[in-house]
C-alpha positions as CSV (number, residue, x, y, z in Angstrom):
1,M,-38.2,74.9,131.2
2,I,-35.3,76.3,129.5
3,N,-36.3,74.2,126.1
4,D,-39.9,75.7,126.6
5,L,-38.5,79.3,126.7
6,F,-36.4,78.6,123.6
7,K,-39.1,77.1,121.6
8,L,-41.4,80.2,123.0
9,A,-38.7,82.5,121.6
10,A,-37.9,80.8,118.4
11,G,-41.9,80.7,117.8
12,S,-42.2,84.2,118.4
13,A,-39.2,85.0,115.9
14,L,-40.9,83.2,113.2
15,A,-44.2,84.8,113.9
16,L,-42.8,88.0,113.8
17,S,-40.8,87.3,110.5
18,L,-43.7,86.1,108.6
19,A,-45.8,89.1,109.7
20,S,-43.4,91.7,108.8
21,G,-43.1,90.5,105.3
22,P,-46.1,92.0,103.9
23,L,-45.5,95.5,105.9
24,V,-42.0,95.5,104.3
25,A,-43.7,95.2,101.0
26,Q,-46.3,97.8,101.8
27,E,-43.6,100.1,103.0
28,A,-41.4,99.8,99.9
29,F,-44.6,100.1,97.9
30,G,-45.1,103.3,99.8
31,E,-41.7,104.6,99.2
32,W,-41.6,103.6,95.1
33,D,-45.2,105.5,94.8
34,A,-43.9,108.8,94.8
35,D,-47.3,110.5,93.6
36,A,-49.3,108.5,96.1
37,N,-51.7,107.0,93.5
38,A,-51.9,103.7,94.7
39,G,-49.8,102.4,91.7
40,I,-46.1,102.6,90.7
41,D,-45.8,103.7,87.2
42,A,-42.7,102.8,85.2
43,A,-40.5,106.1,86.1
44,E,-41.3,105.4,89.7
45,F,-40.0,101.5,89.1
46,N,-36.9,102.7,87.5
47,T,-36.2,105.0,90.3
48,G,-36.9,102.8,93.0
49,L,-34.9,99.7,91.4
50,G,-32.0,102.3,90.4
51,N,-29.1,100.7,88.3
52,E,-27.6,98.1,90.9
53,L,-29.7,95.0,89.5
54,F,-28.5,95.8,86.1
55,A,-24.8,96.4,86.9
56,A,-25.0,93.2,88.7
57,A,-26.3,91.1,85.9
58,D,-23.7,92.9,83.5
59,T,-21.0,90.7,84.2
60,D,-18.9,91.8,81.7
61,S,-19.4,95.5,81.9
62,D,-20.2,96.3,78.6
63,E,-23.4,98.3,79.7
64,S,-25.5,95.5,77.7
65,L,-27.2,92.2,78.8
66,S,-26.5,89.0,76.5
67,E,-28.7,86.1,76.8
68,D,-26.5,84.3,79.3
69,E,-26.2,87.3,81.5
70,L,-29.9,87.8,81.6
71,S,-30.7,84.2,82.1
72,A,-28.3,84.2,85.0
73,A,-29.9,87.5,86.6
74,L,-33.2,86.3,86.4
75,G,-33.0,82.1,86.4
76,D,-33.4,82.2,90.2
77,Q,-36.3,84.5,90.2
78,D,-38.6,82.7,88.3
79,V,-39.3,85.6,86.0
80,P,-41.4,85.1,82.7
81,Y,-39.1,86.7,79.9
82,D,-38.5,86.2,76.2
83,Y,-35.1,87.7,75.3
84,S,-36.1,88.8,72.0
85,A,-39.4,90.3,73.2
86,W,-37.2,92.4,76.1
87,D,-34.7,93.6,73.0
88,G,-36.8,96.4,72.0
89,D,-34.6,97.7,69.2
90,G,-33.8,94.1,67.9
91,D,-30.0,94.7,67.9
92,G,-29.3,91.5,69.9
93,I,-28.4,92.9,73.3
94,I,-30.5,94.3,76.1
95,R,-29.5,97.7,77.4
96,E,-30.5,98.9,80.7
97,S,-33.8,100.9,79.7
98,E,-34.9,97.6,78.1
99,F,-34.1,95.5,81.1
100,L,-36.0,97.9,83.2
101,S,-39.0,97.8,80.7
102,G,-39.1,94.2,80.4
103,L,-38.8,93.5,84.3
104,Y,-41.7,96.0,84.9
105,S,-43.7,94.6,82.0
106,A,-43.1,91.0,83.7
107,Y,-44.6,92.2,86.9
108,D,-47.5,94.6,85.5
109,V,-49.8,91.6,84.5
110,D,-52.9,93.3,83.8
111,A,-50.8,95.5,81.6
112,D,-52.4,98.7,82.7
113,G,-49.1,100.6,83.1
114,S,-49.2,100.6,87.2
115,L,-48.0,98.0,89.6
116,D,-50.6,97.9,92.1
117,E,-49.8,96.6,95.8
118,E,-50.6,92.9,94.6
119,E,-48.0,93.1,91.6
120,F,-45.7,94.9,93.3
121,G,-45.6,92.3,96.3
122,N,-45.0,89.6,93.6
123,F,-41.9,91.6,92.4
124,E,-40.9,91.9,96.1
125,A,-41.5,88.2,96.9
126,A,-39.3,87.6,94.0
127,G,-36.4,89.0,96.2
128,F,-35.5,91.9,93.9
129,L,-35.7,94.5,96.7
130,N,-33.1,92.2,98.7
131,M,-30.6,92.0,95.9
């Protein structure tokens, strides 16, 4: 009897956690979509993301990311990136604005300048909202 109750409780907890995933992404999408136009533009993305992710990636605190720092920050997230493409001014380092632009572009797969719910869901699924 106790085993059956434990199994029921564990199964219920698993079902709730799986069901809440899309709700969490939808809630975050709504919070980030400040103008409520069903899309997150680059400015909304930058505001929503803030600078915590960049600061965590910038391990030597020089306000830029080396290729090693960017690789370490994104390596576990399976984000497609090309360091030289993200280095917009070609100076060999990635500043915060270039990092945000590159990350945004990586998830704006249709390149329409707006993350829809599916694209944002992919961003969320990569774990960036939990960092």
